[in-house]
PDB file of N, CA, C and O in Angstrom:
ATOM      1  N   MET A   1       0.831  -1.171   0.000  1.00  0.00           N
ATOM      2  CA  MET A   1       0.000   0.000   0.000  1.00  0.00           C
ATOM      3  C   MET A   1       0.881   1.241   0.000  1.00  0.00           C
ATOM      4  O   MET A   1       1.881   1.292   0.717  1.00  0.00           O
ATOM      5  N   ILE A   2       0.519   2.241  -0.798  1.00  0.00           N
ATOM      6  CA  ILE A   2       1.278   3.468  -0.899  1.00  0.00           C
ATOM      7  C   ILE A   2       0.956   4.356   0.296  1.00  0.00           C
ATOM      8  O   ILE A   2      -0.206   4.577   0.638  1.00  0.00           O
ATOM      9  N   LYS A   3       2.010   4.855   0.916  1.00  0.00           N
ATOM     10  CA  LYS A   3       1.839   5.735   2.067  1.00  0.00           C
ATOM     11  C   LYS A   3       1.754   7.176   1.562  1.00  0.00           C
ATOM     12  O   LYS A   3       2.731   7.709   1.038  1.00  0.00           O
ATOM     13  N   LEU A   4       0.601   7.797   1.717  1.00  0.00           N
ATOM     14  CA  LEU A   4       0.367   9.151   1.246  1.00  0.00           C
ATOM     15  C   LEU A   4       0.738  10.135   2.345  1.00  0.00           C
ATOM     16  O   LEU A   4       0.185  10.101   3.444  1.00  0.00           O
ATOM     17  N   ARG A   5       1.689  11.017   2.026  1.00  0.00           N
ATOM     18  CA  ARG A   5       2.090  12.046   2.974  1.00  0.00           C
ATOM     19  C   ARG A   5       1.805  13.410   2.355  1.00  0.00           C
ATOM     20  O   ARG A   5       2.334  13.746   1.295  1.00  0.00           O
ATOM     21  N   VAL A   6       0.979  14.175   3.015  1.00  0.00           N
ATOM     22  CA  VAL A   6       0.650  15.515   2.540  1.00  0.00           C
ATOM     23  C   VAL A   6       1.711  16.476   3.060  1.00  0.00           C
ATOM     24  O   VAL A   6       2.028  16.483   4.250  1.00  0.00           O
ATOM     25  N   THR A   7       2.254  17.284   2.160  1.00  0.00           N
ATOM     26  CA  THR A   7       3.281  18.256   2.513  1.00  0.00           C
ATOM     27  C   THR A   7       2.868  19.626   1.992  1.00  0.00           C
ATOM     28  O   THR A   7       1.976  19.725   1.150  1.00  0.00           O
ATOM     29  N   PRO A   8       3.511  20.687   2.488  1.00  0.00           N
ATOM     30  CA  PRO A   8       3.155  22.032   2.025  1.00  0.00           C
ATOM     31  C   PRO A   8       3.317  22.223   0.517  1.00  0.00           C
ATOM     32  O   PRO A   8       2.506  22.909  -0.105  1.00  0.00           O
ATOM     33  N   LEU A   9       4.340  21.635  -0.073  1.00  0.00           N
ATOM     34  CA  LEU A   9       4.519  21.788  -1.516  1.00  0.00           C
ATOM     35  C   LEU A   9       3.445  21.035  -2.291  1.00  0.00           C
ATOM     36  O   LEU A   9       3.091  21.438  -3.399  1.00  0.00           O
ATOM     37  N   ASN A  10       2.920  19.945  -1.727  1.00  0.00           N
ATOM     38  CA  ASN A  10       1.782  19.269  -2.357  1.00  0.00           C
ATOM     39  C   ASN A  10       0.565  20.184  -2.381  1.00  0.00           C
ATOM     40  O   ASN A  10      -0.158  20.243  -3.375  1.00  0.00           O
ATOM     41  N   ILE A  11       0.347  20.894  -1.284  1.00  0.00           N
ATOM     42  CA  ILE A  11      -0.796  21.798  -1.196  1.00  0.00           C
ATOM     43  C   ILE A  11      -0.641  22.945  -2.192  1.00  0.00           C
ATOM     44  O   ILE A  11      -1.595  23.295  -2.887  1.00  0.00           O
ATOM     45  N   VAL A  12       0.560  23.534  -2.265  1.00  0.00           N
ATOM     46  CA  VAL A  12       0.812  24.619  -3.214  1.00  0.00           C
ATOM     47  C   VAL A  12       0.658  24.116  -4.652  1.00  0.00           C
ATOM     48  O   VAL A  12       0.084  24.807  -5.494  1.00  0.00           O
ATOM     49  N   GLY A  13       1.164  22.926  -4.930  1.00  0.00           N
ATOM     50  CA  GLY A  13       1.025  22.353  -6.269  1.00  0.00           C
ATOM     51  C   GLY A  13      -0.422  22.078  -6.641  1.00  0.00           C
ATOM     52  O   GLY A  13      -0.824  22.295  -7.784  1.00  0.00           O
ATOM     53  N   ALA A  14      -1.202  21.604  -5.686  1.00  0.00           N
ATOM     54  CA  ALA A  14      -2.616  21.334  -5.956  1.00  0.00           C
ATOM     55  C   ALA A  14      -3.390  22.624  -6.211  1.00  0.00           C
ATOM     56  O   ALA A  14      -4.252  22.668  -7.090  1.00  0.00           O
ATOM     57  N   ILE A  15      -3.087  23.674  -5.447  1.00  0.00           N
ATOM     58  CA  ILE A  15      -3.740  24.963  -5.668  1.00  0.00           C
ATOM     59  C   ILE A  15      -3.347  25.519  -7.039  1.00  0.00           C
ATOM     60  O   ILE A  15      -4.194  26.025  -7.776  1.00  0.00           O
ATOM     61  N   GLY A  16      -2.058  25.421  -7.374  1.00  0.00           N
ATOM     62  CA  GLY A  16      -1.599  25.897  -8.685  1.00  0.00           C
ATOM     63  C   GLY A  16      -2.227  25.122  -9.825  1.00  0.00           C
ATOM     64  O   GLY A  16      -2.620  25.707 -10.834  1.00  0.00           O
ATOM     65  N   LEU A  17      -2.324  23.817  -9.676  1.00  0.00           N
ATOM     66  CA  LEU A  17      -2.950  22.988 -10.712  1.00  0.00           C
ATOM     67  C   LEU A  17      -4.432  23.323 -10.855  1.00  0.00           C
ATOM     68  O   LEU A  17      -4.958  23.375 -11.967  1.00  0.00           O
ATOM     69  N   GLY A  18      -5.099  23.549  -9.727  1.00  0.00           N
ATOM     70  CA  GLY A  18      -6.508  23.939  -9.769  1.00  0.00           C
ATOM     71  C   GLY A  18      -6.713  25.275 -10.470  1.00  0.00           C
ATOM     72  O   GLY A  18      -7.638  25.427 -11.268  1.00  0.00           O
ATOM     73  N   LEU A  19      -5.847  26.243 -10.173  1.00  0.00           N
ATOM     74  CA  LEU A  19      -5.934  27.540 -10.850  1.00  0.00           C
ATOM     75  C   LEU A  19      -5.664  27.412 -12.347  1.00  0.00           C
ATOM     76  O   LEU A  19      -6.302  28.078 -13.163  1.00  0.00           O
ATOM     77  N   MET A  20      -4.711  26.550 -12.697  1.00  0.00           N
ATOM     78  CA  MET A  20      -4.376  26.365 -14.109  1.00  0.00           C
ATOM     79  C   MET A  20      -5.545  25.737 -14.868  1.00  0.00           C
ATOM     80  O   MET A  20      -5.877  26.178 -15.969  1.00  0.00           O
ATOM     81  N   VAL A  21      -6.164  24.721 -14.291  1.00  0.00           N
ATOM     82  CA  VAL A  21      -7.310  24.073 -14.939  1.00  0.00           C
ATOM     83  C   VAL A  21      -8.485  25.048 -15.028  1.00  0.00           C
ATOM     84  O   VAL A  21      -9.188  25.095 -16.037  1.00  0.00           O
ATOM     85  N   THR A  22      -8.689  25.826 -13.962  1.00  0.00           N
ATOM     86  CA  THR A  22      -9.749  26.831 -13.990  1.00  0.00           C
ATOM     87  C   THR A  22      -9.497  27.860 -15.086  1.00  0.00           C
ATOM     88  O   THR A  22     -10.421  28.265 -15.791  1.00  0.00           O
ATOM     89  N   GLY A  23      -8.249  28.278 -15.223  1.00  0.00           N
ATOM     90  CA  GLY A  23      -7.908  29.252 -16.261  1.00  0.00           C
ATOM     91  C   GLY A  23      -8.062  28.697 -17.663  1.00  0.00           C
ATOM     92  O   GLY A  23      -8.421  29.429 -18.586  1.00  0.00           O
ATOM     93  N   LEU A  24      -7.794  27.404 -17.833  1.00  0.00           N
ATOM     94  CA  LEU A  24      -7.936  26.798 -19.159  1.00  0.00           C
ATOM     95  C   LEU A  24      -9.391  26.679 -19.581  1.00  0.00           C
ATOM     96  O   LEU A  24      -9.717  26.889 -20.750  1.00  0.00           O
ATOM     97  N   PHE A  25     -10.269  26.345 -18.644  1.00  0.00           N
ATOM     98  CA  PHE A  25     -11.652  26.064 -18.992  1.00  0.00           C
ATOM     99  C   PHE A  25     -12.626  27.201 -18.679  1.00  0.00           C
ATOM    100  O   PHE A  25     -13.831  27.054 -18.885  1.00  0.00           O
ATOM    101  N   SER A  26     -12.119  28.327 -18.185  1.00  0.00           N
ATOM    102  CA  SER A  26     -13.027  29.430 -17.884  1.00  0.00           C
ATOM    103  C   SER A  26     -13.281  30.267 -19.136  1.00  0.00           C
ATOM    104  O   SER A  26     -12.476  30.293 -20.066  1.00  0.00           O
ATOM    105  N   GLU A  27     -14.414  30.943 -19.128  1.00  0.00           N
ATOM    106  CA  GLU A  27     -14.743  31.819 -20.240  1.00  0.00           C
ATOM    107  C   GLU A  27     -13.879  33.070 -20.160  1.00  0.00           C
ATOM    108  O   GLU A  27     -13.571  33.558 -19.072  1.00  0.00           O
ATOM    109  N   LYS A  28     -13.501  33.570 -21.295  1.00  0.00           N
ATOM    110  CA  LYS A  28     -12.673  34.766 -21.343  1.00  0.00           C
ATOM    111  C   LYS A  28     -13.580  35.998 -21.327  1.00  0.00           C
ATOM    112  O   LYS A  28     -14.012  36.472 -22.378  1.00  0.00           O
ATOM    113  N   SER A  29     -13.859  36.504 -20.146  1.00  0.00           N
ATOM    114  CA  SER A  29     -14.695  37.692 -20.032  1.00  0.00           C
ATOM    115  C   SER A  29     -13.960  38.731 -19.196  1.00  0.00           C
ATOM    116  O   SER A  29     -12.993  38.419 -18.501  1.00  0.00           O
ATOM    117  N   THR A  30     -14.428  39.951 -19.273  1.00  0.00           N
ATOM    118  CA  THR A  30     -13.802  41.041 -18.536  1.00  0.00           C
ATOM    119  C   THR A  30     -14.723  41.559 -17.441  1.00  0.00           C
ATOM    120  O   THR A  30     -14.758  42.760 -17.177  1.00  0.00           O
ATOM    121  N   ALA A  31     -15.460  40.673 -16.810  1.00  0.00           N
ATOM    122  CA  ALA A  31     -16.355  41.064 -15.728  1.00  0.00           C
ATOM    123  C   ALA A  31     -15.532  41.539 -14.534  1.00  0.00           C
ATOM    124  O   ALA A  31     -14.438  41.029 -14.295  1.00  0.00           O
ATOM    125  N   PRO A  32     -16.041  42.497 -13.795  1.00  0.00           N
ATOM    126  CA  PRO A  32     -15.299  42.979 -12.623  1.00  0.00           C
ATOM    127  C   PRO A  32     -15.131  41.872 -11.580  1.00  0.00           C
ATOM    128  O   PRO A  32     -16.064  41.128 -11.280  1.00  0.00           O
ATOM    129  N   GLY A  33     -13.939  41.789 -11.048  1.00  0.00           N
ATOM    130  CA  GLY A  33     -13.667  40.797 -10.016  1.00  0.00           C
ATOM    131  C   GLY A  33     -13.263  39.439 -10.546  1.00  0.00           C
ATOM    132  O   GLY A  33     -12.983  38.534  -9.759  1.00  0.00           O
ATOM    133  N   GLN A  34     -13.224  39.268 -11.863  1.00  0.00           N
ATOM    134  CA  GLN A  34     -12.844  37.986 -12.444  1.00  0.00           C
ATOM    135  C   GLN A  34     -11.435  38.095 -13.009  1.00  0.00           C
ATOM    136  O   GLN A  34     -11.099  39.072 -13.678  1.00  0.00           O
ATOM    137  N   ILE A  35     -10.620  37.094 -12.740  1.00  0.00           N
ATOM    138  CA  ILE A  35      -9.242  37.088 -13.215  1.00  0.00           C
ATOM    139  C   ILE A  35      -9.215  36.617 -14.661  1.00  0.00           C
ATOM    140  O   ILE A  35      -9.799  35.586 -14.995  1.00  0.00           O
ATOM    141  N   ASN A  36      -8.543  37.362 -15.507  1.00  0.00           N
ATOM    142  CA  ASN A  36      -8.395  36.978 -16.898  1.00  0.00           C
ATOM    143  C   ASN A  36      -7.043  36.270 -17.057  1.00  0.00           C
ATOM    144  O   ASN A  36      -5.995  36.906 -16.941  1.00  0.00           O
ATOM    145  N   PHE A  37      -7.062  34.973 -17.319  1.00  0.00           N
ATOM    146  CA  PHE A  37      -5.845  34.190 -17.441  1.00  0.00           C
ATOM    147  C   PHE A  37      -5.313  34.279 -18.863  1.00  0.00           C
ATOM    148  O   PHE A  37      -5.981  33.837 -19.799  1.00  0.00           O
ATOM    149  N   SER A  38      -4.130  34.841 -19.041  1.00  0.00           N
ATOM    150  CA  SER A  38      -3.509  34.859 -20.355  1.00  0.00           C
ATOM    151  C   SER A  38      -2.681  33.584 -20.529  1.00  0.00           C
ATOM    152  O   SER A  38      -2.452  32.841 -19.575  1.00  0.00           O
ATOM    153  N   GLY A  39      -2.241  33.348 -21.754  1.00  0.00           N
ATOM    154  CA  GLY A  39      -1.438  32.163 -22.028  1.00  0.00           C
ATOM    155  C   GLY A  39      -0.125  32.167 -21.270  1.00  0.00           C
ATOM    156  O   GLY A  39       0.323  31.125 -20.792  1.00  0.00           O
ATOM    157  N   PHE A  40       0.498  33.343 -21.157  1.00  0.00           N
ATOM    158  CA  PHE A  40       1.767  33.454 -20.434  1.00  0.00           C
ATOM    159  C   PHE A  40       1.571  33.145 -18.952  1.00  0.00           C
ATOM    160  O   PHE A  40       2.401  32.476 -18.338  1.00  0.00           O
ATOM    161  N   TYR A  41       0.471  33.634 -18.380  1.00  0.00           N
ATOM    162  CA  TYR A  41       0.167  33.376 -16.976  1.00  0.00           C
ATOM    163  C   TYR A  41      -0.038  31.882 -16.736  1.00  0.00           C
ATOM    164  O   TYR A  41       0.414  31.345 -15.725  1.00  0.00           O
ATOM    165  N   LEU A  42      -0.714  31.218 -17.660  1.00  0.00           N
ATOM    166  CA  LEU A  42      -0.916  29.767 -17.535  1.00  0.00           C
ATOM    167  C   LEU A  42       0.407  29.018 -17.667  1.00  0.00           C
ATOM    168  O   LEU A  42       0.609  28.002 -17.002  1.00  0.00           O
ATOM    169  N   LEU A  43       1.309  29.506 -18.518  1.00  0.00           N
ATOM    170  CA  LEU A  43       2.637  28.889 -18.653  1.00  0.00           C
ATOM    171  C   LEU A  43       3.424  29.019 -17.352  1.00  0.00           C
ATOM    172  O   LEU A  43       4.042  28.058 -16.894  1.00  0.00           O
ATOM    173  N   ILE A  44       3.398  30.202 -16.765  1.00  0.00           N
ATOM    174  CA  ILE A  44       4.096  30.410 -15.487  1.00  0.00           C
ATOM    175  C   ILE A  44       3.492  29.531 -14.399  1.00  0.00           C
ATOM    176  O   ILE A  44       4.219  28.962 -13.585  1.00  0.00           O
ATOM    177  N   LEU A  45       2.180  29.418 -14.383  1.00  0.00           N
ATOM    178  CA  LEU A  45       1.507  28.569 -13.401  1.00  0.00           C
ATOM    179  C   LEU A  45       1.886  27.100 -13.604  1.00  0.00           C
ATOM    180  O   LEU A  45       2.092  26.377 -12.629  1.00  0.00           O
ATOM    181  N   GLY A  46       1.980  26.660 -14.845  1.00  0.00           N
ATOM    182  CA  GLY A  46       2.407  25.290 -15.139  1.00  0.00           C
ATOM    183  C   GLY A  46       3.827  25.036 -14.670  1.00  0.00           C
ATOM    184  O   GLY A  46       4.131  23.965 -14.146  1.00  0.00           O
ATOM    185  N   CYS A  47       4.698  26.020 -14.859  1.00  0.00           N
ATOM    186  CA  CYS A  47       6.081  25.892 -14.382  1.00  0.00           C
ATOM    187  C   CYS A  47       6.121  25.827 -12.855  1.00  0.00           C
ATOM    188  O   CYS A  47       6.925  25.092 -12.282  1.00  0.00           O
ATOM    189  N   LEU A  48       5.253  26.596 -12.201  1.00  0.00           N
ATOM    190  CA  LEU A  48       5.163  26.551 -10.738  1.00  0.00           C
ATOM    191  C   LEU A  48       4.777  25.160 -10.257  1.00  0.00           C
ATOM    192  O   LEU A  48       5.364  24.637  -9.310  1.00  0.00           O
ATOM    193  N   VAL A  49       3.792  24.566 -10.910  1.00  0.00           N
ATOM    194  CA  VAL A  49       3.350  23.219 -10.533  1.00  0.00           C
ATOM    195  C   VAL A  49       4.483  22.218 -10.740  1.00  0.00           C
ATOM    196  O   VAL A  49       4.698  21.349  -9.895  1.00  0.00           O
ATOM    197  N   LEU A  50       5.203  22.326 -11.843  1.00  0.00           N
ATOM    198  CA  LEU A  50       6.316  21.418 -12.128  1.00  0.00           C
ATOM    199  C   LEU A  50       7.440  21.582 -11.105  1.00  0.00           C
ATOM    200  O   LEU A  50       7.989  20.594 -10.619  1.00  0.00           O
ATOM    201  N   VAL A  51       7.777  22.821 -10.784  1.00  0.00           N
ATOM    202  CA  VAL A  51       8.855  23.070  -9.817  1.00  0.00           C
ATOM    203  C   VAL A  51       8.464  22.569  -8.428  1.00  0.00           C
ATOM    204  O   VAL A  51       9.295  21.987  -7.731  1.00  0.00           O
ATOM    205  N   THR A  52       7.216  22.783  -8.015  1.00  0.00           N
ATOM    206  CA  THR A  52       6.802  22.289  -6.699  1.00  0.00           C
ATOM    207  C   THR A  52       6.811  20.766  -6.645  1.00  0.00           C
ATOM    208  O   THR A  52       7.156  20.183  -5.618  1.00  0.00           O
ATOM    209  N   PHE A  53       6.435  20.122  -7.743  1.00  0.00           N
ATOM    210  CA  PHE A  53       6.458  18.657  -7.779  1.00  0.00           C
ATOM    211  C   PHE A  53       7.892  18.132  -7.666  1.00  0.00           C
ATOM    212  O   PHE A  53       8.156  17.206  -6.899  1.00  0.00           O
ATOM    213  N   VAL A  54       8.816  18.721  -8.428  1.00  0.00           N
ATOM    214  CA  VAL A  54      10.212  18.262  -8.420  1.00  0.00           C
ATOM    215  C   VAL A  54      10.870  18.543  -7.070  1.00  0.00           C
ATOM    216  O   VAL A  54      11.553  17.677  -6.524  1.00  0.00           O
ATOM    217  N   THR A  55      10.670  19.752  -6.525  1.00  0.00           N
ATOM    218  CA  THR A  55      11.291  20.052  -5.234  1.00  0.00           C
ATOM    219  C   THR A  55      10.703  19.199  -4.115  1.00  0.00           C
ATOM    220  O   THR A  55      11.418  18.835  -3.181  1.00  0.00           O
ATOM    221  N   ASP A  56       9.423  18.876  -4.192  1.00  0.00           N
ATOM    222  CA  ASP A  56       8.832  17.986  -3.197  1.00  0.00           C
ATOM    223  C   ASP A  56       9.484  16.610  -3.260  1.00  0.00           C
ATOM    224  O   ASP A  56       9.776  16.014  -2.223  1.00  0.00           O
ATOM    225  N   LEU A  57       9.712  16.105  -4.462  1.00  0.00           N
ATOM    226  CA  LEU A  57      10.392  14.814  -4.590  1.00  0.00           C
ATOM    227  C   LEU A  57      11.816  14.867  -4.048  1.00  0.00           C
ATOM    228  O   LEU A  57      12.269  13.928  -3.393  1.00  0.00           O
ATOM    229  N   ILE A  58      12.519  15.958  -4.318  1.00  0.00           N
ATOM    230  CA  ILE A  58      13.889  16.096  -3.815  1.00  0.00           C
ATOM    231  C   ILE A  58      13.890  16.119  -2.287  1.00  0.00           C
ATOM    232  O   ILE A  58      14.703  15.444  -1.656  1.00  0.00           O
ATOM    233  N   PHE A  59      12.982  16.895  -1.694  1.00  0.00           N
ATOM    234  CA  PHE A  59      12.923  16.950  -0.231  1.00  0.00           C
ATOM    235  C   PHE A  59      12.515  15.602   0.363  1.00  0.00           C
ATOM    236  O   PHE A  59      13.008  15.230   1.427  1.00  0.00           O
ATOM    237  N   ARG A  60      11.639  14.874  -0.294  1.00  0.00           N
ATOM    238  CA  ARG A  60      11.217  13.565   0.232  1.00  0.00           C
ATOM    239  C   ARG A  60      12.352  12.540   0.200  1.00  0.00           C
ATOM    240  O   ARG A  60      12.471  11.713   1.104  1.00  0.00           O
ATOM    241  N   PHE A  61      13.194  12.599  -0.855  1.00  0.00           N
ATOM    242  CA  PHE A  61      14.292  11.638  -0.943  1.00  0.00           C
ATOM    243  C   PHE A  61      15.447  11.998  -0.017  1.00  0.00           C
ATOM    244  O   PHE A  61      16.162  11.109   0.446  1.00  0.00           O
ATOM    245  N   THR A  62      15.642  13.290   0.261  1.00  0.00           N
ATOM    246  CA  THR A  62      16.759  13.679   1.123  1.00  0.00           C
ATOM    247  C   THR A  62      16.393  13.672   2.600  1.00  0.00           C
ATOM    248  O   THR A  62      17.251  13.411   3.443  1.00  0.00           O
ATOM    249  N   LEU A  63      15.140  13.953   2.926  1.00  0.00           N
ATOM    250  CA  LEU A  63      14.700  13.977   4.326  1.00  0.00           C
ATOM    251  C   LEU A  63      13.672  12.870   4.544  1.00  0.00           C
ATOM    252  O   LEU A  63      12.718  12.744   3.776  1.00  0.00           O
ATOM    253  N   LYS A  64      13.862  12.088   5.568  1.00  0.00           N
ATOM    254  CA  LYS A  64      12.946  10.974   5.816  1.00  0.00           C
ATOM    255  C   LYS A  64      11.895  11.286   6.876  1.00  0.00           C
ATOM    256  O   LYS A  64      10.816  10.692   6.869  1.00  0.00           O
ATOM    257  N   ASP A  65      12.193  12.200   7.778  1.00  0.00           N
ATOM    258  CA  ASP A  65      11.257  12.537   8.854  1.00  0.00           C
ATOM    259  C   ASP A  65      10.228  13.538   8.347  1.00  0.00           C
ATOM    260  O   ASP A  65      10.591  14.559   7.762  1.00  0.00           O
ATOM    261  N   ILE A  66       8.949  13.255   8.568  1.00  0.00           N
ATOM    262  CA  ILE A  66       7.867  14.095   8.053  1.00  0.00           C
ATOM    263  C   ILE A  66       7.878  15.477   8.702  1.00  0.00           C
ATOM    264  O   ILE A  66       7.501  16.454   8.055  1.00  0.00           O
ATOM    265  N   LYS A  67       8.299  15.584   9.958  1.00  0.00           N
ATOM    266  CA  LYS A  67       8.363  16.896  10.614  1.00  0.00           C
ATOM    267  C   LYS A  67       9.429  17.770   9.962  1.00  0.00           C
ATOM    268  O   LYS A  67       9.221  18.968   9.766  1.00  0.00           O
ATOM    269  N   ARG A  68      10.563  17.174   9.630  1.00  0.00           N
ATOM    270  CA  ARG A  68      11.615  17.936   8.962  1.00  0.00           C
ATOM    271  C   ARG A  68      11.193  18.362   7.568  1.00  0.00           C
ATOM    272  O   ARG A  68      11.490  19.474   7.132  1.00  0.00           O
ATOM    273  N   ILE A  69      10.499  17.473   6.871  1.00  0.00           N
ATOM    274  CA  ILE A  69      10.013  17.814   5.534  1.00  0.00           C
ATOM    275  C   ILE A  69       9.081  19.019   5.618  1.00  0.00           C
ATOM    276  O   ILE A  69       9.180  19.931   4.798  1.00  0.00           O
ATOM    277  N   TRP A  70       8.172  19.033   6.605  1.00  0.00           N
ATOM    278  CA  TRP A  70       7.244  20.150   6.758  1.00  0.00           C
ATOM    279  C   TRP A  70       7.998  21.439   7.069  1.00  0.00           C
ATOM    280  O   TRP A  70       7.691  22.484   6.495  1.00  0.00           O
ATOM    281  N   MET A  71       8.978  21.381   7.965  1.00  0.00           N
ATOM    282  CA  MET A  71       9.724  22.585   8.328  1.00  0.00           C
ATOM    283  C   MET A  71      10.510  23.128   7.136  1.00  0.00           C
ATOM    284  O   MET A  71      10.472  24.327   6.859  1.00  0.00           O
ATOM    285  N   VAL A  72      11.221  22.248   6.434  1.00  0.00           N
ATOM    286  CA  VAL A  72      12.043  22.686   5.309  1.00  0.00           C
ATOM    287  C   VAL A  72      11.173  23.207   4.176  1.00  0.00           C
ATOM    288  O   VAL A  72      11.503  24.226   3.570  1.00  0.00           O
ATOM    289  N   GLU A  73      10.075  22.535   3.878  1.00  0.00           N
ATOM    290  CA  GLU A  73       9.213  22.978   2.783  1.00  0.00           C
ATOM    291  C   GLU A  73       8.505  24.287   3.118  1.00  0.00           C
ATOM    292  O   GLU A  73       8.351  25.140   2.244  1.00  0.00           O
ATOM    293  N   LEU A  74       8.071  24.461   4.367  1.00  0.00           N
ATOM    294  CA  LEU A  74       7.469  25.745   4.754  1.00  0.00           C
ATOM    295  C   LEU A  74       8.493  26.872   4.660  1.00  0.00           C
ATOM    296  O   LEU A  74       8.167  27.973   4.215  1.00  0.00           O
ATOM    297  N   LEU A  75       9.722  26.605   5.076  1.00  0.00           N
ATOM    298  CA  LEU A  75      10.780  27.595   4.954  1.00  0.00           C
ATOM    299  C   LEU A  75      11.056  27.918   3.485  1.00  0.00           C
ATOM    300  O   LEU A  75      11.268  29.079   3.135  1.00  0.00           O
ATOM    301  N   PHE A  76      11.053  26.907   2.635  1.00  0.00           N
ATOM    302  CA  PHE A  76      11.246  27.094   1.196  1.00  0.00           C
ATOM    303  C   PHE A  76      10.144  27.978   0.612  1.00  0.00           C
ATOM    304  O   PHE A  76      10.430  28.871  -0.186  1.00  0.00           O
ATOM    305  N   ILE A  77       8.897  27.740   0.997  1.00  0.00           N
ATOM    306  CA  ILE A  77       7.766  28.524   0.486  1.00  0.00           C
ATOM    307  C   ILE A  77       7.857  29.968   0.976  1.00  0.00           C
ATOM    308  O   ILE A  77       7.603  30.896   0.208  1.00  0.00           O
ATOM    309  N   VAL A  78       8.215  30.166   2.236  1.00  0.00           N
ATOM    310  CA  VAL A  78       8.327  31.521   2.784  1.00  0.00           C
ATOM    311  C   VAL A  78       9.440  32.294   2.082  1.00  0.00           C
ATOM    312  O   VAL A  78       9.253  33.456   1.721  1.00  0.00           O
ATOM    313  N   ILE A  79      10.590  31.663   1.886  1.00  0.00           N
ATOM    314  CA  ILE A  79      11.704  32.324   1.196  1.00  0.00           C
ATOM    315  C   ILE A  79      11.326  32.647  -0.244  1.00  0.00           C
ATOM    316  O   ILE A  79      11.637  33.734  -0.730  1.00  0.00           O
ATOM    317  N   ALA A  80      10.665  31.730  -0.930  1.00  0.00           N
ATOM    318  CA  ALA A  80      10.238  31.987  -2.305  1.00  0.00           C
ATOM    319  C   ALA A  80       9.242  33.137  -2.369  1.00  0.00           C
ATOM    320  O   ALA A  80       9.312  33.962  -3.279  1.00  0.00           O
ATOM    321  N   ALA A  81       8.314  33.203  -1.413  1.00  0.00           N
ATOM    322  CA  ALA A  81       7.333  34.293  -1.388  1.00  0.00           C
ATOM    323  C   ALA A  81       8.011  35.633  -1.113  1.00  0.00           C
ATOM    324  O   ALA A  81       7.661  36.640  -1.729  1.00  0.00           O
ATOM    325  N   ILE A  82       8.976  35.654  -0.197  1.00  0.00           N
ATOM    326  CA  ILE A  82       9.706  36.894   0.097  1.00  0.00           C
ATOM    327  C   ILE A  82      10.491  37.348  -1.125  1.00  0.00           C
ATOM    328  O   ILE A  82      10.491  38.536  -1.449  1.00  0.00           O
ATOM    329  N   LEU A  83      11.157  36.425  -1.807  1.00  0.00           N
ATOM    330  CA  LEU A  83      11.900  36.775  -3.022  1.00  0.00           C
ATOM    331  C   LEU A  83      10.983  37.306  -4.115  1.00  0.00           C
ATOM    332  O   LEU A  83      11.352  38.233  -4.836  1.00  0.00           O
ATOM    333  N   MET A  84       9.788  36.728  -4.247  1.00  0.00           N
ATOM    334  CA  MET A  84       8.833  37.227  -5.241  1.00  0.00           C
ATOM    335  C   MET A  84       8.401  38.646  -4.907  1.00  0.00           C
ATOM    336  O   MET A  84       8.294  39.488  -5.798  1.00  0.00           O
ATOM    337  N   LEU A  85       8.154  38.918  -3.638  1.00  0.00           N
ATOM    338  CA  LEU A  85       7.758  40.279  -3.244  1.00  0.00           C
ATOM    339  C   LEU A  85       8.884  41.280  -3.477  1.00  0.00           C
ATOM    340  O   LEU A  85       8.632  42.402  -3.916  1.00  0.00           O
ATOM    341  N   ILE A  86      10.115  40.890  -3.190  1.00  0.00           N
ATOM    342  CA  ILE A  86      11.261  41.768  -3.427  1.00  0.00           C
ATOM    343  C   ILE A  86      11.412  42.044  -4.923  1.00  0.00           C
ATOM    344  O   ILE A  86      11.650  43.184  -5.320  1.00  0.00           O
ATOM    345  N   LEU A  87      11.278  41.015  -5.747  1.00  0.00           N
ATOM    346  CA  LEU A  87      11.405  41.217  -7.188  1.00  0.00           C
ATOM    347  C   LEU A  87      10.279  42.084  -7.740  1.00  0.00           C
ATOM    348  O   LEU A  87      10.504  42.860  -8.668  1.00  0.00           O
ATOM    349  N   GLN A  88       9.077  41.968  -7.190  1.00  0.00           N
ATOM    350  CA  GLN A  88       7.968  42.825  -7.634  1.00  0.00           C
ATOM    351  C   GLN A  88       8.231  44.282  -7.277  1.00  0.00           C
ATOM    352  O   GLN A  88       7.876  45.173  -8.049  1.00  0.00           O
ATOM    353  N   LYS A  89       8.837  44.542  -6.142  1.00  0.00           N
ATOM    354  CA  LYS A  89       9.126  45.911  -5.736  1.00  0.00           C
ATOM    355  C   LYS A  89      10.240  46.520  -6.589  1.00  0.00           C
ATOM    356  O   LYS A  89      10.251  47.730  -6.813  1.00  0.00           O
ATOM    357  N   LEU A  90      11.177  45.697  -7.068  1.00  0.00           N
ATOM    358  CA  LEU A  90      12.290  46.197  -7.884  1.00  0.00           C
ATOM    359  C   LEU A  90      11.851  46.520  -9.310  1.00  0.00           C
ATOM    360  O   LEU A  90      12.420  47.405  -9.949  1.00  0.00           O
ATOM    361  N   VAL A  91      10.854  45.814  -9.805  1.00  0.00           N
ATOM    362  CA  VAL A  91      10.446  45.999 -11.202  1.00  0.00           C
ATOM    363  C   VAL A  91       9.414  47.039 -11.353  1.00  0.00           C
ATOM    364  O   VAL A  91       8.968  47.309 -12.468  1.00  0.00           O
TER     365      VAL A  91
END
């Protein structure tokens, strides 16, 4: 039986995949409050899902304890979010 372990990067990947599927199948309208997904945005979202999947696999193979995996992955997500905010302020 496969042992399913939920990790923070799995959650981020699932949210990204859900947003990507929603963007692919949603109607292209300009209603207020609705996000208009462009092709480039969907490409970036797809890359995010791929990177989270690969980094989750790397962390799972290098760390065996689930508590350490959670700590390292949460730290990875926080650092990535801080770097994204810094890059947005610079541009």
